[in-house]
N, CA, C and O of each residue as an XYZ file, in Angstrom:
844
protein
N     -31.127     96.375    -23.953
C     -31.615     96.266    -22.586
C     -31.042     95.024    -21.917
O     -30.893     93.976    -22.547
N     -30.724     95.153    -20.641
C     -30.312     94.012    -19.832
C     -31.416     93.736    -18.809
O     -32.043     94.657    -18.286
N     -31.637     92.456    -18.539
C     -32.658     92.018    -17.610
C     -31.960     91.140    -16.572
O     -31.407     90.092    -16.904
N     -31.992     91.580    -15.317
C     -31.269     90.883    -14.257
C     -32.274     90.417    -13.207
O     -33.034     91.221    -12.668
N     -32.274     89.117    -12.919
C     -33.229     88.532    -11.985
C     -32.641     88.468    -10.581
O     -31.459     88.181    -10.392
N     -33.495     88.741     -9.610
C     -33.143     88.533     -8.202
C     -34.355     87.908     -7.521
O     -35.344     88.589     -7.252
N     -34.273     86.616     -7.245
C     -35.404     85.845     -6.713
C     -36.593     86.005     -7.671
O     -36.481     85.645     -8.843
N     -37.724     86.535     -7.200
C     -38.875     86.716     -8.087
C     -39.024     88.167     -8.524
O     -40.126     88.619     -8.833
N     -37.907     88.897     -8.547
C     -37.893     90.312     -8.895
C     -36.930     90.552    -10.050
O     -36.079     89.712    -10.341
N     -37.068     91.708    -10.710
C     -36.276     91.965    -11.918
C     -35.727     93.380    -11.910
O     -36.432     94.328    -11.563
N     -34.479     93.517    -12.289
C     -33.842     94.815    -12.531
C     -33.645     94.957    -14.039
O     -33.046     94.093    -14.679
N     -34.148     96.040    -14.594
C     -33.992     96.320    -16.027
C     -32.982     97.457    -16.200
O     -33.097     98.504    -15.563
N     -32.014     97.242    -17.050
C     -31.072     98.295    -17.439
C     -31.400     98.674    -18.877
O     -31.322     97.831    -19.770
N     -31.763     99.924    -19.109
C     -32.295    100.286    -20.417
C     -31.955    101.723    -20.777
O     -31.671    102.545    -19.905
N     -31.988    102.018    -22.076
C     -31.811    103.395    -22.543
C     -33.133    103.980    -23.057
O     -33.142    105.060    -23.649
N     -34.240    103.277    -22.834
C     -35.544    103.719    -23.320
C     -36.474    103.965    -22.134
O     -37.127    103.045    -21.641
N     -36.522    105.197    -21.691
C     -37.303    105.530    -20.499
C     -38.808    105.439    -20.755
O     -39.533    104.806    -19.988
N     -39.268    106.063    -21.821
C     -40.706    106.239    -22.023
C     -41.442    104.916    -22.193
O     -42.541    104.760    -21.661
N     -40.865    103.957    -22.920
C     -41.570    102.704    -23.181
C     -41.840    101.932    -21.894
O     -42.849    101.236    -21.787
N     -40.941    102.053    -20.914
C     -41.128    101.360    -19.644
C     -41.980    102.170    -18.666
O     -42.829    101.617    -17.967
N     -41.747    103.478    -18.624
C     -42.427    104.302    -17.631
C     -43.948    104.276    -17.801
O     -44.683    104.255    -16.813
N     -44.411    104.278    -19.026
C     -45.850    104.350    -19.266
C     -46.524    102.977    -19.304
O     -47.752    102.888    -19.296
N     -45.735    101.922    -19.345
C     -46.318    100.585    -19.461
C     -45.940     99.644    -18.336
O     -46.344     98.482    -18.355
N     -45.174    100.109    -17.352
C     -44.664     99.210    -16.319
C     -44.840     99.831    -14.937
O     -45.101    101.026    -14.796
N     -44.689     98.977    -13.918
C     -44.762     99.410    -12.536
C     -43.464     99.056    -11.829
O     -42.855     98.023    -12.105
N     -43.051     99.921    -10.918
C     -41.844     99.651    -10.167
C     -41.144    100.928     -9.783
O     -41.753    101.997     -9.741
N     -39.849    100.815     -9.500
C     -39.009    101.935     -9.110
C     -38.172    102.361    -10.312
O     -37.537    101.525    -10.957
N     -38.169    103.676    -10.619
C     -37.464    104.190    -11.790
C     -36.325    105.104    -11.345
O     -36.487    105.941    -10.457
N     -35.166    104.921    -11.986
C     -33.980    105.676    -11.587
C     -33.138    105.996    -12.820
O     -32.902    105.133    -13.665
N     -32.690    107.246    -12.910
C     -31.767    107.648    -13.967
C     -30.361    107.639    -13.397
O     -30.072    108.346    -12.432
N     -29.491    106.843    -13.988
C     -28.140    106.659    -13.455
C     -27.385    107.989    -13.401
O     -27.379    108.768    -14.354
N     -26.739    108.219    -12.231
C     -25.954    109.441    -12.054
C     -24.502    109.130    -11.723
O     -23.600    109.532    -12.459
N     -24.263    108.417    -10.621
C     -22.887    108.044    -10.296
C     -22.868    106.729     -9.528
O     -23.912    106.222     -9.117
N     -21.677    106.187     -9.342
C     -21.529    104.852     -8.753
C     -21.995    104.805     -7.303
O     -22.621    103.829     -6.888
N     -21.702    105.831     -6.537
C     -22.101    105.820     -5.128
C     -23.618    105.788     -4.998
O     -24.165    105.048     -4.180
N     -24.286    106.590     -5.804
C     -25.738    106.621     -5.769
C     -26.321    105.288     -6.234
O     -27.281    104.784     -5.653
N     -25.731    104.726     -7.287
C     -26.188    103.430     -7.789
C     -26.018    102.349     -6.735
O     -26.898    101.505     -6.563
N     -24.900    102.367     -6.031
C     -24.651    101.371     -4.994
C     -25.695    101.454     -3.898
O     -26.209    100.429     -3.451
N     -26.015    102.664     -3.461
C     -27.026    102.848     -2.419
C     -28.399    102.391     -2.904
O     -29.155    101.770     -2.158
N     -28.710    102.703     -4.152
C     -30.004    102.313     -4.708
C     -30.157    100.798     -4.743
O     -31.210    100.276     -4.376
N     -29.132    100.094     -5.176
C     -29.209     98.633     -5.276
C     -29.348     97.999     -3.898
O     -30.103     97.042     -3.728
N     -28.627     98.523     -2.920
C     -28.762     98.013     -1.557
C     -30.194     98.186     -1.064
O     -30.748     97.301     -0.412
N     -30.788     99.337     -1.383
C     -32.153     99.607     -0.963
C     -33.141     98.672     -1.657
O     -34.038     98.118     -1.023
N     -32.965     98.506     -2.955
C     -33.889     97.651     -3.714
C     -33.838     96.211     -3.233
O     -34.876     95.559     -3.115
N     -32.661     95.715     -2.959
C     -32.527     94.332     -2.514
C     -33.228     94.096     -1.178
O     -33.602     92.969     -0.853
N     -33.403     95.167     -0.411
C     -34.092     95.056      0.881
C     -35.604     95.245      0.764
O     -36.361     94.676      1.551
N     -36.048     96.037     -0.210
C     -37.472     96.365     -0.354
C     -38.173     95.281     -1.162
O     -38.370     95.423     -2.369
N     -38.543     94.213     -0.498
C     -39.037     93.024     -1.198
C     -40.384     93.232     -1.882
O     -40.734     92.473     -2.785
N     -41.141     94.235     -1.475
C     -42.445     94.451     -2.082
C     -42.363     95.154     -3.437
O     -43.328     95.146     -4.202
N     -41.216     95.761     -3.733
C     -41.019     96.389     -5.041
C     -40.444     95.347     -5.984
O     -39.302     94.918     -5.813
N     -41.218     94.938     -6.971
C     -40.845     93.814     -7.824
C     -39.914     94.193     -8.968
O     -39.129     93.364     -9.428
N     -39.995     95.450     -9.437
C     -39.206     95.840    -10.612
C     -38.434     97.124    -10.350
O     -38.962     98.068     -9.763
N     -37.181     97.150    -10.791
C     -36.354     98.348    -10.749
C     -35.884     98.641    -12.167
O     -35.305     97.779    -12.829
N     -36.139     99.877    -12.635
C     -35.727    100.296    -13.970
C     -34.623    101.344    -13.837
O     -34.828    102.398    -13.234
N     -33.460    101.049    -14.402
C     -32.321    101.973    -14.351
C     -32.030    102.435    -15.776
O     -31.870    101.622    -16.687
N     -31.965    103.749    -15.950
C     -31.820    104.322    -17.289
C     -30.485    105.032    -17.466
O     -29.945    105.642    -16.543
N     -29.974    104.926    -18.698
C     -28.791    105.687    -19.102
C     -28.719    105.654    -20.621
O     -29.127    104.672    -21.241
N     -28.207    106.711    -21.218
C     -28.137    106.754    -22.684
C     -27.111    105.776    -23.243
O     -27.238    105.323    -24.381
N     -26.086    105.448    -22.439
C     -25.068    104.486    -22.864
C     -25.285    103.188    -22.090
O     -24.812    103.045    -20.962
N     -26.002    102.242    -22.700
C     -26.419    101.039    -21.986
C     -25.228    100.161    -21.590
O     -25.251     99.541    -20.527
N     -24.185    100.100    -22.431
C     -23.032     99.253    -22.109
C     -22.231     99.834    -20.952
O     -21.732     99.099    -20.100
N     -22.111    101.157    -20.928
C     -21.440    101.803    -19.802
C     -22.226    101.575    -18.521
O     -21.644    101.332    -17.464
N     -23.556    101.655    -18.615
C     -24.404    101.395    -17.450
C     -24.207     99.978    -16.934
O     -24.079     99.767    -15.728
N     -24.182     99.007    -17.837
C     -24.027     97.624    -17.397
C     -22.648     97.397    -16.762
O     -22.529     96.659    -15.784
N     -21.626     98.022    -17.311
C     -20.288     97.902    -16.730
C     -20.269     98.417    -15.302
O     -19.716     97.778    -14.407
N     -20.881     99.587    -15.094
C     -20.930    100.157    -13.741
C     -21.808     99.330    -12.815
O     -21.497     99.179    -11.633
N     -22.893     98.798    -13.338
C     -23.775     97.925    -12.560
C     -23.024     96.677    -12.104
O     -23.118     96.276    -10.944
N     -22.284     96.073    -13.017
C     -21.556     94.825    -12.710
C     -20.525     95.020    -11.614
O     -20.227     94.090    -10.865
N     -19.971     96.242    -11.514
C     -18.947     96.519    -10.506
C     -19.486     96.453     -9.082
O     -18.717     96.402     -8.122
N     -20.792     96.453     -8.949
C     -21.399     96.417     -7.612
C     -21.456     95.005     -7.034
O     -21.864     94.821     -5.887
N     -21.054     94.019     -7.813
C     -21.197     92.619     -7.407
C     -19.917     91.840     -7.696
O     -19.063     92.283     -8.464
N     -19.800     90.676     -7.066
C     -18.860     89.694     -7.556
C     -19.427     89.105     -8.845
O     -20.644     88.964     -8.972
N     -18.576     88.761     -9.794
C     -19.058     88.306    -11.094
C     -18.548     86.908    -11.408
O     -17.357     86.627    -11.277
N     -19.464     86.029    -11.826
C     -19.075     84.698    -12.272
C     -19.849     84.358    -13.542
O     -20.892     84.945    -13.830
N     -19.317     83.403    -14.290
C     -19.963     82.919    -15.509
C     -20.352     81.457    -15.363
O     -19.680     80.687    -14.677
N     -21.447     81.085    -16.018
C     -21.918     79.701    -16.004
C     -22.406     79.330    -17.394
O     -22.644     80.195    -18.237
N     -22.551     78.034    -17.618
C     -23.085     77.536    -18.883
C     -24.171     76.515    -18.620
O     -24.080     75.732    -17.674
N     -25.204     76.522    -19.459
C     -26.303     75.593    -19.262
C     -26.902     75.119    -20.564
O     -26.620     75.666    -21.630
N     -27.743     74.080    -20.468
C     -28.286     73.479    -21.674
C     -29.776     73.200    -21.616
O     -30.313     72.783    -20.590
N     -30.424     73.440    -22.736
C     -31.789     72.961    -22.966
C     -31.624     71.719    -23.840
O     -31.431     71.813    -25.052
N     -31.704     70.563    -23.201
C     -31.313     69.305    -23.824
C     -32.528     68.522    -24.314
O     -33.472     68.280    -23.562
N     -32.487     68.129    -25.591
C     -33.548     67.326    -26.197
C     -33.009     65.944    -26.551
O     -31.837     65.789    -26.894
N     -33.894     64.933    -26.462
C     -33.522     63.615    -26.981
C     -34.129     63.412    -28.366
O     -34.787     64.307    -28.899
N     -33.908     62.242    -28.944
C     -34.353     62.005    -30.313
C     -35.873     61.940    -30.438
O     -36.410     62.054    -31.539
N     -36.566     61.757    -29.316
C     -38.027     61.732    -29.334
C     -38.629     63.132    -29.160
O     -39.850     63.290    -29.147
N     -37.761     64.148    -29.026
C     -38.255     65.508    -28.878
C     -38.584     65.912    -27.462
O     -39.131     66.991    -27.238
N     -38.257     65.053    -26.489
C     -38.485     65.409    -25.087
C     -37.347     66.292    -24.593
O     -36.246     66.266    -25.143
N     -37.621     67.071    -23.553
C     -36.633     67.983    -22.991
C     -36.281     67.559    -21.564
O     -37.132     67.075    -20.818
N     -35.016     67.751    -21.203
C     -34.533     67.374    -19.885
C     -34.781     68.484    -18.870
O     -34.415     69.635    -19.110
N     -35.399     68.147    -17.739
C     -35.547     69.073    -16.615
C     -35.011     68.404    -15.362
O     -35.018     67.179    -15.240
N     -34.550     69.225    -14.437
C     -34.019     68.704    -13.185
C     -34.718     69.390    -12.017
O     -35.281     70.473    -12.173
N     -34.680     68.765    -10.867
C     -35.178     69.388     -9.642
C     -33.997     69.550     -8.697
O     -33.375     68.579     -8.268
N     -33.706     70.825     -8.385
C     -32.566     71.149     -7.534
C     -33.054     72.002     -6.365
O     -33.675     73.048     -6.557
N     -32.763     71.537     -5.159
C     -33.191     72.253     -3.945
C     -34.696     72.546     -3.972
O     -35.136     73.614     -3.547
N     -35.464     71.598     -4.471
C     -36.911     71.703     -4.424
C     -37.556     72.481     -5.545
O     -38.781     72.592     -5.578
N     -36.765     73.037     -6.482
C     -37.330     73.803     -7.593
C     -36.907     73.194     -8.925
O     -35.806     72.659     -9.055
N     -37.793     73.281     -9.906
C     -37.479     72.793    -11.243
C     -36.489     73.738    -11.915
O     -36.576     74.959    -11.777
N     -35.558     73.151    -12.636
C     -34.464     73.932    -13.214
C     -33.998     73.253    -14.494
O     -34.507     72.202    -14.882
N     -33.026     73.872    -15.135
C     -32.331     73.287    -16.283
C     -30.872     73.058    -15.887
O     -30.349     73.783    -15.041
N     -30.215     72.075    -16.474
C     -28.818     71.804    -16.108
C     -27.920     73.002    -16.414
O     -27.983     73.571    -17.504
N     -27.091     73.374    -15.451
C     -26.167     74.499    -15.649
C     -25.143     74.484    -14.530
O     -25.352     73.851    -13.496
N     -24.032     75.185    -14.740
C     -23.020     75.271    -13.702
C     -21.909     76.224    -14.080
O     -21.826     76.682    -15.219
N     -21.056     76.518    -13.113
C     -19.998     77.513    -13.285
C     -18.902     77.030    -14.237
O     -18.646     75.834    -14.372
N     -18.273     77.996    -14.882
C     -17.109     77.722    -15.727
C     -15.959     77.189    -14.880
O     -15.787     77.583    -13.727
N     -15.183     76.298    -15.464
C     -13.869     76.005    -14.940
C     -12.871     76.954    -15.594
O     -13.197     77.611    -16.582
N     -11.678     77.029    -15.061
C     -10.674     77.965    -15.550
C     -10.422     77.769    -17.037
O     -10.161     76.655    -17.491
N     -10.502     78.865    -17.796
C     -10.192     78.927    -19.227
C     -11.175     78.150    -20.102
O     -10.908     77.949    -21.287
N     -12.305     77.709    -19.547
C     -13.326     77.070    -20.370
C     -14.054     78.093    -21.234
O     -14.266     79.231    -20.815
N     -14.431     77.684    -22.428
C     -15.309     78.486    -23.268
C     -16.757     78.205    -22.869
O     -17.032     77.159    -22.281
N     -17.694     79.116    -23.175
C     -19.089     78.893    -22.791
C     -19.647     77.558    -23.267
O     -20.338     76.871    -22.515
N     -19.351     77.183    -24.520
C     -19.870     75.925    -25.056
C     -19.326     74.727    -24.291
O     -20.051     73.771    -24.016
N     -18.042     74.789    -23.949
C     -17.428     73.682    -23.208
C     -18.042     73.537    -21.820
O     -18.336     72.428    -21.372
N     -18.234     74.673    -21.143
C     -18.811     74.631    -19.798
C     -20.242     74.112    -19.830
O     -20.638     73.311    -18.983
N     -21.017     74.573    -20.812
C     -22.416     74.160    -20.900
C     -22.536     72.661    -21.162
O     -23.356     71.992    -20.533
N     -21.742     72.129    -22.070
C     -21.780     70.699    -22.361
C     -21.325     69.878    -21.154
O     -21.962     68.885    -20.799
N     -20.228     70.290    -20.527
C     -19.705     69.541    -19.384
C     -20.705     69.537    -18.228
O     -20.984     68.487    -17.649
N     -21.239     70.706    -17.896
C     -22.158     70.790    -16.765
C     -23.438     70.000    -17.023
O     -23.954     69.341    -16.121
N     -23.945     70.064    -18.235
C     -25.153     69.309    -18.555
C     -24.897     67.814    -18.456
O     -25.706     67.078    -17.892
N     -23.777     67.367    -19.001
C     -23.421     65.951    -18.913
C     -23.305     65.506    -17.458
O     -23.821     64.451    -17.089
N     -22.627     66.306    -16.627
C     -22.401     65.925    -15.234
C     -23.695     65.914    -14.426
O     -23.903     65.033    -13.590
N     -24.563     66.891    -14.675
C     -25.734     67.022    -13.817
C     -26.837     66.019    -14.133
O     -27.678     65.738    -13.279
N     -26.843     65.473    -15.361
C     -27.887     64.495    -15.698
C     -27.322     63.127    -16.049
O     -28.083     62.203    -16.335
N     -26.001     62.982    -16.032
C     -25.392     61.679    -16.237
C     -25.539     61.111    -17.631
O     -25.632     59.895    -17.798
N     -25.562     61.978    -18.642
C     -25.688     61.523    -20.028
C     -24.497     62.001    -20.844
O     -23.855     62.994    -20.503
N     -24.206     61.281    -21.932
C     -23.102     61.646    -22.815
C     -23.623     61.784    -24.244
O     -24.828     61.727    -24.487
N     -22.701     61.966    -25.178
C     -23.044     62.148    -26.599
C     -23.938     63.367    -26.809
O     -24.919     63.312    -27.551
N     -23.587     64.463    -26.145
C     -24.329     65.707    -26.290
C     -23.680     66.580    -27.360
O     -22.455     66.670    -27.447
N     -24.507     67.211    -28.160
C     -24.014     68.169    -29.151
C     -24.872     69.424    -29.100
O     -26.070     69.361    -28.826
N     -24.245     70.566    -29.368
C     -24.948     71.847    -29.386
C     -25.598     72.063    -30.745
O     -24.970     71.864    -31.785
N     -26.865     72.472    -30.727
C     -27.584     72.751    -31.981
C     -27.823     74.235    -32.200
O     -28.038     74.662    -33.334
N     -27.789     75.032    -31.131
C     -28.045     76.469    -31.277
C     -27.651     77.180    -29.994
O     -27.573     76.560    -28.933
N     -27.404     78.482    -30.091
C     -27.140     79.296    -28.900
C     -28.387     80.092    -28.550
O     -29.201     80.409    -29.418
N     -28.527     80.411    -27.266
C     -29.668     81.170    -26.767
C     -29.159     82.427    -26.059
O     -27.960     82.572    -25.817
N     -30.071     83.320    -25.736
C     -29.706     84.570    -25.070
C     -29.222     84.288    -23.643
O     -29.901     83.580    -22.900
N     -28.068     84.825    -23.246
C     -27.621     84.644    -21.862
C     -28.607     85.258    -20.869
O     -29.312     86.213    -21.194
N     -28.649     84.710    -19.672
C     -29.454     85.282    -18.591
C     -28.533     85.774    -17.483
O     -27.394     85.326    -17.354
N     -29.045     86.699    -16.691
C     -28.305     87.257    -15.561
C     -29.165     87.124    -14.310
O     -30.366     87.391    -14.341
N     -28.549     86.715    -13.220
C     -29.276     86.754    -11.962
C     -28.320     87.011    -10.799
O     -27.128     86.709    -10.856
N     -28.897     87.581     -9.746
C     -28.155     87.940     -8.542
C     -28.534     86.960     -7.437
O     -29.703     86.610     -7.279
N     -27.546     86.526     -6.683
C     -27.821     85.710     -5.508
C     -26.823     86.075     -4.404
O     -25.788     86.692     -4.658
N     -27.154     85.688     -3.205
C     -26.310     86.009     -2.057
C     -25.531     84.778     -1.627
O     -26.089     83.686     -1.512
N     -24.236     84.962     -1.389
C     -23.369     83.862     -0.957
C     -22.353     84.400      0.035
O     -21.599     85.321     -0.281
N     -22.330     83.839      1.216
C     -21.396     84.261      2.272
C     -21.493     85.763      2.515
O     -20.482     86.456      2.625
N     -22.746     86.256      2.596
C     -23.040     87.673      2.870
C     -22.589     88.611      1.764
O     -22.497     89.820      1.975
N     -22.305     88.065      0.586
C     -21.947     88.892     -0.566
C     -22.917     88.609     -1.710
O     -23.379     87.481     -1.881
N     -23.220     89.646     -2.490
C     -24.093     89.479     -3.633
C     -23.265     89.209     -4.889
O     -22.285     89.898     -5.172
N     -23.690     88.188     -5.631
C     -22.995     87.736     -6.829
C     -23.889     87.951     -8.045
O     -25.088     87.674     -8.000
N     -23.302     88.445     -9.127
C     -24.003     88.547    -10.404
C     -23.503     87.417    -11.303
O     -22.328     87.374    -11.669
N     -24.405     86.509    -11.650
C     -24.032     85.364    -12.488
C     -24.592     85.540    -13.898
O     -25.782     85.799    -14.080
N     -23.727     85.398    -14.878
C     -24.135     85.369    -16.283
C     -24.115     83.921    -16.748
O     -23.085     83.252    -16.673
N     -25.257     83.441    -17.227
C     -25.347     82.064    -17.706
C     -25.523     82.053    -19.212
O     -26.467     82.635    -19.746
N     -24.601     81.382    -19.893
C     -24.677     81.194    -21.341
C     -25.486     79.926    -21.611
O     -25.152     78.853    -21.109
N     -26.549     80.053    -22.405
C     -27.438     78.929    -22.666
C     -27.300     78.428    -24.101
O     -27.073     79.196    -25.036
N     -27.447     77.100    -24.239
C     -27.386     76.478    -25.558
C     -28.444     75.385    -25.671
O     -28.710     74.654    -24.717
N     -29.035     75.291    -26.844
C     -29.878     74.131    -27.128
C     -28.978     72.978    -27.514
O     -28.002     73.157    -28.242
N     -29.311     71.783    -27.021
C     -28.488     70.594    -27.231
C     -29.366     69.413    -27.594
O     -30.580     69.429    -27.390
N     -28.725     68.391    -28.135
C     -29.425     67.137    -28.370
C     -28.514     65.984    -27.978
O     -27.293     66.130    -27.922
N     -29.127     64.836    -27.709
C     -28.367     63.636    -27.398
C     -29.026     62.436    -28.054
O     -30.247     62.375    -28.196
N     -28.195     61.486    -28.451
C     -28.702     60.225    -29.001
C     -28.678     59.124    -27.953
O     -29.010     57.974    -28.244
N     -28.280     59.478    -26.722
C     -28.168     58.483    -25.656
C     -29.538     57.933    -25.278
O     -30.510     58.680    -25.167
N     -29.603     56.616    -25.082
C     -30.821     55.963    -24.614
C     -30.756     55.587    -23.135
O     -31.676     54.966    -22.603
N     -29.661     55.968    -22.479
C     -29.508     55.635    -21.061
C     -30.423     56.503    -20.205
O     -30.665     57.661    -20.548
N     -30.931     55.974    -19.110
C     -31.749     56.801    -18.209
C     -30.881     57.870    -17.543
O     -29.727     57.600    -17.210
N     -31.415     59.073    -17.343
C     -30.627     60.126    -16.689
C     -30.348     59.782    -15.236
O     -31.124     59.088    -14.580
N     -29.221     60.283    -14.752
C     -28.822     60.074    -13.358
C     -28.561     61.438    -12.734
O     -27.591     62.098    -13.106
N     -29.396     61.882    -11.795
C     -29.194     63.207    -11.184
C     -27.916     63.255    -10.360
O     -27.579     62.296     -9.665
N     -27.207     64.378    -10.441
C     -25.952     64.552     -9.718
C     -26.261     64.969     -8.277
O     -26.524     66.140     -8.003
N     -26.226     64.011     -7.377
C     -26.666     64.251     -6.004
C     -25.790     65.258     -5.277
O     -26.280     66.001     -4.426
N     -24.490     65.295     -5.602
C     -23.616     66.235     -4.896
C     -23.938     67.687     -5.233
O     -23.516     68.599     -4.521
N     -24.690     67.908     -6.321
C     -25.163     69.248     -6.661
C     -26.599     69.466     -6.184
O     -27.280     70.380     -6.649
N     -27.049     68.634     -5.264
C     -28.386     68.731     -4.653
C     -29.512     68.572     -5.684
O     -30.585     69.159     -5.545
N     -29.245     67.770     -6.712
C     -30.257     67.468     -7.722
C     -30.925     66.155     -7.335
O     -30.261     65.126     -7.209
N     -32.225     66.196     -7.149
C     -32.949     65.014     -6.704
C     -33.695     64.320     -7.843
O     -34.043     63.145     -7.728
N     -33.942     65.032     -8.935
C     -34.627     64.437    -10.077
C     -34.005     64.938    -11.380
O     -33.584     66.090    -11.480
N     -33.956     64.060    -12.366
C     -33.580     64.424    -13.733
C     -34.458     63.573    -14.640
O     -34.338     62.348    -14.668
N     -35.332     64.229    -15.373
C     -36.289     63.449    -16.167
C     -36.629     64.146    -17.479
O     -36.483     65.359    -17.626
N     -37.089     63.327    -18.427
C     -37.508     63.830    -19.732
C     -38.972     64.223    -19.687
O     -39.797     63.497    -19.132
N     -39.298     65.372    -20.268
C     -40.685     65.822    -20.352
C     -41.062     66.107    -21.804
O     -40.244     66.572    -22.598
N     -42.301     65.820    -22.124
C     -42.840     66.259    -23.404
C     -42.979     67.786    -23.366
O     -43.229     68.344    -22.298
N     -42.821     68.473    -24.504
C     -42.965     69.936    -24.507
C     -44.257     70.424    -23.873
O     -44.255     71.435    -23.171
N     -45.369     69.716    -24.111
C     -46.644     70.165    -23.554
C     -46.724     69.984    -22.036
O     -47.616     70.542    -21.397
N     -45.803     69.211    -21.454
C     -45.789     69.021    -20.003
C     -45.054     70.144    -19.272
O     -45.185     70.277    -18.055
N     -44.287     70.949    -19.999
C     -43.470     71.986    -19.376
C     -44.320     72.970    -18.586
O     -43.862     73.521    -17.585
N     -45.546     73.195    -19.024
C     -46.431     74.111    -18.301
C     -46.585     73.720    -16.832
O     -46.819     74.584    -15.986
N     -46.458     72.455    -16.526
C     -46.706     71.979    -15.164
C     -45.626     72.407    -14.178
O     -45.856     72.369    -12.969
N     -44.446     72.815    -14.664
C     -43.360     73.193    -13.750
C     -43.259     74.699    -13.543
O     -42.472     75.150    -12.710
N     -44.038     75.484    -14.281
C     -43.853     76.933    -14.267
C     -44.145     77.568    -12.915
O     -43.596     78.623    -12.597
N     -44.999     76.942    -12.116
C     -45.295     77.490    -10.794
C     -44.216     77.235     -9.770
O     -44.289     77.748     -8.653
N     -43.199     76.439    -10.135
C     -42.140     76.108     -9.182
C     -40.783     76.101     -9.875
O     -40.010     75.149     -9.766
N     -40.515     77.199    -10.598
C     -39.213     77.353    -11.233
C     -38.808     78.814    -11.150
O     -39.479     79.611    -10.494
N     -37.712     79.171    -11.813
C     -37.177     80.529    -11.735
C     -37.621     81.356    -12.937
O     -37.832     80.821    -14.026
N     -37.762     82.675    -12.731
C     -38.162     83.542    -13.834
C     -37.162     83.483    -14.990
O     -37.557     83.556    -16.154
N     -35.886     83.354    -14.682
C     -34.879     83.264    -15.739
C     -35.053     81.987    -16.557
O     -34.853     81.996    -17.772
N     -35.423     80.894    -15.900
C     -35.667     79.630    -16.609
C     -36.877     79.762    -17.521
O     -36.881     79.227    -18.630
N     -37.906     80.473    -17.060
C     -39.091     80.695    -17.908
C     -38.686     81.420    -19.187
O     -39.160     81.076    -20.269
N     -37.814     82.418    -19.073
C     -37.345     83.132    -20.267
C     -36.621     82.196    -21.235
O     -36.815     82.275    -22.448
N     -35.788     81.311    -20.689
C     -35.054     80.360    -21.549
C     -36.028     79.401    -22.227
O     -35.875     79.097    -23.410
N     -37.022     78.925    -21.494
C     -38.021     78.021    -22.077
C     -38.823     78.714    -23.164
O     -39.143     78.105    -24.185
N     -39.149     79.984    -22.955
C     -39.882     80.731    -23.974
C     -39.055     80.867    -25.246
O     -39.559     80.642    -26.346
N     -37.787     81.233    -25.093
C     -36.939     81.393    -26.278
C     -36.741     80.070    -27.003
O     -36.566     80.044    -28.221
N     -36.768     78.967    -26.250
C     -36.621     77.635    -26.853
C     -37.919     77.126    -27.455
O     -37.963     76.011    -27.976
N     -38.977     77.927    -27.392
C     -40.291     77.597    -27.950
C     -40.921     76.401    -27.250
O     -41.721     75.671    -27.834
N     -40.546     76.214    -25.989
C     -41.083     75.082    -25.240
C     -42.399     75.407    -24.554
O     -43.026     74.526    -23.966
N     -42.817     76.640    -24.623
C     -44.114     76.983    -24.075
C     -45.160     77.067    -25.172
O     -46.283     77.515    -24.941
N     -44.778     76.624    -26.389
C     -45.720     76.460    -27.496
C     -45.904     74.969    -27.730
O     -44.961     74.284    -28.125
N     -47.079     74.471    -27.496
C     -47.315     73.035    -27.567
C     -46.961     72.474    -28.933
O     -47.189     73.096    -29.971
N     -46.390     71.264    -28.893
C     -46.176     70.518    -30.118
C     -44.907     70.856    -30.849
O     -44.690     70.352    -31.951
N     -44.022     71.723    -30.262
C     -42.781     72.080    -30.921
C     -41.626     71.546    -30.097
O     -41.496     71.870    -28.916
N     -40.798     70.739    -30.707
C     -39.699     70.110    -29.975
C     -38.547     71.056    -29.738
O     -37.741     70.843    -28.832
N     -38.457     72.124    -30.559
C     -37.361     73.073    -30.391
C     -36.134     72.740    -31.189
O     -35.175     73.512    -31.181
N     -36.123     71.612    -31.886
C     -34.931     71.246    -32.666
C     -35.095     71.677    -34.119
O     -34.198     71.457    -34.933
C-alpha cells in the first residue's frame, strides 16, 4: 500500500479493497484508465470535505506508476536527529513544526541528501545515520502545478555540543532539542506525514530515545 498526503487529507493506493471499505470512510475508486484517474484526482483535490481517497488495483506497483504520472515528481531526504542525551531535533518552518528535510541535488543518493539537508537546516555537523525509515509521499501545489514529493527518512545522531542554528533562508524560525515525552506538544501543529515518521521512530512512546 502507498499512502500519499495532501494537506490534512490522505490518498491510499492499495490492492486490498475489503479491509478498507468496511473499516474506513471516504471516496472509493477502482482504477480503470489514466484519463479517468486524472479526472478523479482533480476532483478530489477540490473536494476539501472528503478526507480520504482509496484507489484500488490488483497490481499496486503499476497503479503507483500511473498515479505518479499525474504529477511533477521530486525526491527529498530528511532526518530524525538525536543527540547524545537522547533528545530529538525539531524545527519550525512557516509556522508549523517539522523535521529537517530538503530536495536532492543532482546525482545525490538519499543518504547524502538527508545528511546534507539536516546539517544545513539546523547548523550542526558530525551527523551519522543509524537507521533508515519508511519514505513518505505528499502532494503540494507550486506555480499552479501539483508536485508529488517522495521523502527518504533516516534516523541520525550527532555528538555536536553546539547550539542549533535555524536556516533562515529556508524560512526556519526555530531549531531546538526536545525530550521524547515533549513531542506530544507539537502534534496539533505539524503535518500528518511527520506524525507517521515520529511514530515509526518510536517518539510517541514516552521514555524511548529511538537510538
